[in-house]
C-alpha positions in Angstrom: -36.5 11.4 -32.1 -33.6 10.8 -29.7 -33.8 8.7 -26.5 -32.3 10.0 -23.3 -31.5 7.7 -20.4 -32.5 9.1 -17.1 -33.0 8.1 -13.5 -36.0 9.1 -11.3 -35.5 9.0 -7.6 -37.1 10.9 -4.7 -39.0 13.2 -7.1 -35.9 14.2 -9.0 -35.2 13.3 -12.7 -31.5 13.0 -13.4 -30.0 12.5 -16.9 -27.4 9.7 -17.1 -25.8 11.0 -20.3 -25.3 14.2 -22.2 -26.7 14.8 -25.6 -25.9 17.6 -28.0 -29.4 18.8 -29.1 -30.6 21.8 -31.1 -33.0 24.3 -29.7 -36.5 22.9 -29.6 -35.5 19.3 -30.1 -37.8 16.5 -28.8 -36.5 13.5 -26.8 -38.0 10.4 -25.5 -37.0 9.6 -21.9 -36.0 6.0 -21.1 -36.4 5.8 -17.4 -34.2 3.3 -15.4 -35.6 1.9 -12.3 -33.7 3.2 -9.2 -34.4 1.0 -6.1 -34.5 2.6 -2.7 -30.8 3.2 -1.7 -31.0 1.5 1.6 -32.2 -2.0 0.4 -28.7 -3.4 -0.1 -26.9 -1.9 2.9 -27.7 -4.8 5.2 -25.8 -7.2 2.9 -22.5 -5.3 3.2 -20.3 -6.4 6.2 -17.3 -4.1 6.4 -14.7 -5.2 9.0 -11.0 -4.9 9.9 -9.7 -8.4 9.9 -6.1 -7.9 10.7 -3.8 -5.1 12.1 -0.1 -5.1 11.6 2.3 -2.4 12.8 2.2 -0.5 9.4 -0.9 -1.9 7.7 -4.5 -3.1 8.1 -6.5 -5.7 6.2 -10.1 -4.8 5.5 -12.7 -7.2 4.1 -16.3 -6.7 3.0 -19.1 -8.4 1.2 -20.6 -7.1 -2.0 -24.4 -6.7 -2.6 -25.8 -9.9 -4.1 -26.8 -9.7 -7.8 -30.4 -8.8 -8.3 -30.9 -7.5 -4.8 -31.4 -3.9 -5.8 -27.9 -2.8 -4.9 -25.6 -0.5 -6.9 -23.7 -1.8 -9.9 -20.3 -1.4 -8.2 -17.4 -0.4 -10.4 -14.9 0.7 -7.7 -14.6 0.2 -4.0 -12.8 2.8 -1.9 -11.5 2.8 1.7 -11.1 6.2 3.3 -10.1 7.3 6.8 -10.9 10.2 9.0 -8.5 11.3 11.7 -7.0 14.6 13.0 -5.7 15.4 9.5 -9.1 15.1 7.9 -10.5 12.7 5.4 -8.2 11.0 3.0 -8.4 8.1 0.5 -6.3 5.0 1.6 -6.9 2.9 -1.5 -9.3 1.6 -4.1 -9.9 -1.7 -5.8 -12.0 -2.6 -8.8 -14.7 -5.1 -8.0 -14.4 -8.3 -10.1 -17.7 -9.3 -11.8 -19.7 -11.6 -9.6 -17.4 -11.2 -6.6 -19.0 -11.5 -3.2 -16.0 -11.2 -0.8 -13.5 -8.4 -1.3 -10.4 -7.5 0.7 -7.8 -4.7 0.7 -4.6 -4.1 2.6 -3.8 -0.5 3.2 -0.8 1.3 4.7 -1.0 3.1 8.0 1.4 5.6 9.5 3.1 4.5 12.7 1.3 5.5 15.9 3.1 6.1 19.3 -0.1 5.5 21.3 -3.3 3.4 21.2 -5.9 5.4 19.3 -9.2 4.8 17.6 -9.6 5.7 13.9 -12.7 5.8 11.7 -12.7 4.1 8.3 -15.3 4.3 5.6 -16.1 2.0 2.7 -17.5 3.7 -0.4 -18.9 2.3 -3.7 -18.8 4.0 -7.0 -21.2 2.7 -9.7 -21.1 2.8 -13.5 -22.1 6.5 -13.5 -19.6 7.5 -10.8 -22.3 7.9 -8.3 -21.0 7.6 -4.8 -22.7 5.3 -2.2 -21.6 5.1 1.4 -21.4 1.3 2.0 -20.1 1.1 5.6 -18.3 2.8 8.4 -16.3 1.3 11.3 -14.2 2.6 14.2 -11.0 0.5 14.7 -8.8 0.6 17.8 -5.2 0.8 16.5 -2.4 -0.3 18.8 0.7 1.6 19.7 3.6 1.1 17.4 7.4 1.2 18.1 9.6 2.4 15.3 13.1 0.9 15.5 14.7 2.1 12.4 13.6 4.7 9.9 15.2 6.4 6.8 12.6 8.5 5.2 12.7 10.9 2.3 12.8 14.5 3.7 14.4 13.5 7.0 18.0 12.9 8.2 19.4 9.5 7.2 19.8 6.6 9.6 23.3 5.7 10.9 24.3 3.1 8.3 27.8 1.7 8.0 28.8 2.1 4.4 31.3 0.0 2.5 32.0 0.7 -1.2 30.2 3.5 -3.0 26.8 3.4 -1.3 25.4 6.9 -0.9 22.3 9.0 -0.4 20.9 11.1 -3.2 19.6 14.7 -2.6 16.0 13.4 -2.7 16.7 11.0 0.2 17.0 7.8 -2.0 19.9 5.4 -1.3 21.9 3.9 -4.1 24.9 1.5 -4.3 26.3 3.7 -7.1 24.9 7.2 -6.9 27.3 8.6 -9.5 26.6 6.1 -12.3 26.8 2.4 -13.0 28.3 0.1 -10.4 31.7 -1.4 -11.3 32.7 -5.0 -12.1 33.7 -7.3 -9.2 31.8 -5.1 -6.7 31.0 -6.2 -3.2 29.4 -3.2 -1.6 27.3 -3.2 1.6 25.2 -0.9 3.7 24.7 -2.1 7.2 22.4 -0.9 9.9 23.3 -0.3 13.6 22.4 -3.0 16.1 18.6 -3.0 16.6 16.9 -4.4 19.7 13.5 -6.1 19.2 13.2 -7.0 22.9 9.7 -6.9 24.3 8.2 -6.6 20.8 6.2 -8.7 18.4 5.0 -8.6 14.7 8.1 -6.9 13.5 7.9 -5.8 9.9 10.2 -3.9 7.5 8.8 -1.8 4.7 10.5 0.3 2.0 10.3 1.1 -1.7 12.9 -0.2 -4.2 13.8 -0.2 -7.8 16.8 -1.9 -9.5 18.6 -2.3 -12.8 21.1 -5.2 -12.5 22.5 -7.8 -14.9 19.9 -10.5 -14.9 21.0 -13.6 -13.0 24.7 -12.5 -12.7 24.6 -9.3 -10.6 22.3 -9.0 -7.6 21.5 -7.0 -4.5 20.4 -8.9 -1.4 18.7 -7.7 1.8 20.1 -9.7 4.7 19.5 -10.0 8.4 21.9 -11.1 11.1 20.3 -12.2 14.4 22.2 -12.5 17.8 25.6 -12.2 16.1 24.8 -15.3 14.0 25.3 -15.8 10.2 23.8 -13.4 7.7 20.5 -14.7 6.2 18.9 -13.5 3.0 15.5 -11.9 3.3 15.1 -10.8 -0.3 17.3 -11.0 -3.4 16.9 -8.7 -6.5 18.3 -9.0 -10.0 17.2 -7.9 -13.5 15.2 -4.8 -13.9 12.2 -3.4 -12.0 10.5 -0.1 -11.5 9.6 1.3 -8.0 7.7 -1.3 -5.9 6.7 -1.4 -2.3 8.2 -4.1 -0.1 7.0 -5.5 3.2 9.1 -8.2 4.9 8.0 -10.1 7.9 10.7 -10.1 10.7 8.6 -11.7 13.4 11.0 -14.7 13.6 13.4 -12.3 15.2 11.0 -10.8 17.7 12.7 -10.5 21.2 16.2 -10.6 19.8 18.8 -8.1 18.5 19.5 -7.8 14.7 21.3 -6.0 12.0 20.1 -5.4 8.5 22.4 -5.2 5.4 21.9 -4.3 1.7 24.7 -6.0 -0.2 25.5 -5.5 -3.9 27.5 -8.2 -5.8 28.6 -8.0 -9.4 30.6 -10.3 -11.7 33.5 -9.6 -14.1 31.5 -8.3 -17.0 28.5 -6.0 -17.7 27.5 -3.2 -15.4 24.2 -1.5 -14.8 22.6 1.4 -12.9 22.3 -0.5 -9.6 19.9 -0.8 -6.7 17.9 2.0 -5.1 15.7 2.2 -2.0 13.8 4.9 0.0 11.3 5.4 2.8 12.5 2.5 5.0 10.7 1.7 8.2 11.2 -1.1 10.8 8.4 -1.2 13.2 6.8 -3.6 15.7 4.1 -3.9 18.3 4.8 -4.0 22.1 4.1 -7.4 23.6 0.7 -7.1 25.2 
């Protein structure tokens, strides 16, 4: 005789696994207790703790062990706006965790607007449980510089072999490896951050550079002062999202520059970036 795990809830018996059985086979049902679904909801506190120009930080508490809550395998944050409902991100709940947080990307918004966010739990059987819902007032965002895939490029000043590929990605050497003794730069126009705060630069990058010898630096120049390094890349890395805090330059004028330097030997594929956005919040 085979045993079949099942759950009984609200008058409905639901199998939790599939068994290949011949016609007329007998099974013994092993029922799992299914607590009332609302017992644990009061333990979950879903909130938006921090809002940046292009992201938001959400935190929530998990149901306490043994309190009749779902055995959470995955937490999802969704949003509902004029474009419909879409998934912003998911995180696996660590065993025994009580507090969970997740930072999600947000599109820039030209006006103050409210937006609804939903927290959803998935248990071991992929059963969905609505865990919380909040409405957040998102502030207006000013976009100062953007170079997005599928849109016209920004007005960069190019030195060396910097170029934009057909898919909208920038590269220091779009036709192959960069040469030896290279010093190639890609410089933005002058950008005013006057009357703004919480300035942040986001983009995606990948690179293949000689480890420790060749590098690409992202630099910033404030108020016609010296160039300062914001980030430096060497070695090899696949595509990664970058978010750099520029709030130290709020209220000033700046330029940005990607600068590739190589030594006298060994060349590689180079540095690539795409979907660059510089945004800030108006001073309240």
